[in-house]
C-alpha positions in Angstrom: -0.1 -25.2 -21.1 3.0 -24.8 -23.3 6.5 -24.4 -21.8 6.2 -20.7 -22.2 5.1 -18.7 -19.0 1.7 -17.2 -19.3 1.5 -13.7 -17.9 -1.8 -11.9 -17.3 -1.7 -8.1 -17.5 -4.4 -5.7 -16.3 -3.4 -2.0 -16.8 -5.3 1.2 -17.6 -3.7 2.0 -21.0 -5.1 5.5 -21.0 -2.2 6.7 -18.8 1.4 7.2 -19.8 2.5 5.4 -16.7 0.7 2.2 -17.6 1.9 2.4 -21.2 5.5 2.8 -19.9 5.0 -0.2 -17.6 3.7 -2.3 -20.5 6.6 -1.2 -22.7 9.0 -2.4 -19.9 7.2 -5.7 -19.7 7.4 -6.2 -23.4 11.1 -5.4 -23.5 11.8 -7.7 -20.6 9.8 -10.5 -22.2 11.8 -10.2 -25.5 15.0 -10.6 -23.5 13.9 -13.4 -21.1 11.1 -14.9 -23.1 9.3 -16.1 -24.9 6.2 -15.3 -22.8 2.5 -15.6 -23.7 1.0 -12.3 -22.6 -2.8 -11.9 -22.1 -4.0 -8.4 -21.7 -7.1 -7.1 -19.9 -7.5 -3.4 -20.5 -9.0 -0.7 -18.4 -12.5 -1.1 -17.0 -14.1 -3.8 -14.8 -12.7 -7.3 -15.1 -14.9 -9.8 -16.9 -13.7 -12.4 -14.3 -11.8 -12.2 -11.1 -8.0 -12.4 -11.4 -8.1 -15.4 -9.1 -9.8 -17.3 -12.0 -7.2 -16.4 -14.6 -5.2 -19.3 -15.8 -1.7 -18.0 -15.9 1.7 -18.3 -14.2 1.8 -14.7 -13.0 -0.2 -11.4 -13.0 1.0 -7.9 -13.4 -1.7 -5.4 -12.6 -2.3 -1.9 -11.4 -5.2 -2.3 -8.9 -6.7 0.4 -6.8 -9.7 -1.5 -5.5 -8.8 -3.5 -2.4 -11.5 -6.1 -3.2 -10.0 -6.8 -6.6 -6.5 -7.0 -5.1 
């Protein structure tokens, strides 16, 4: 991994709320970055978040089994 933090994001971009959250994340990363951002959009995850290789995860999760 490089020296940049790797952040995984899983949001439902079909909602204004999630788009606003992502806008805030993007703005913050420009101020405190650089960050590498990996985005997983809405829908089922291809792999469990526990298998993501990243320094942190920002997600909107409603399924207790996924959380």
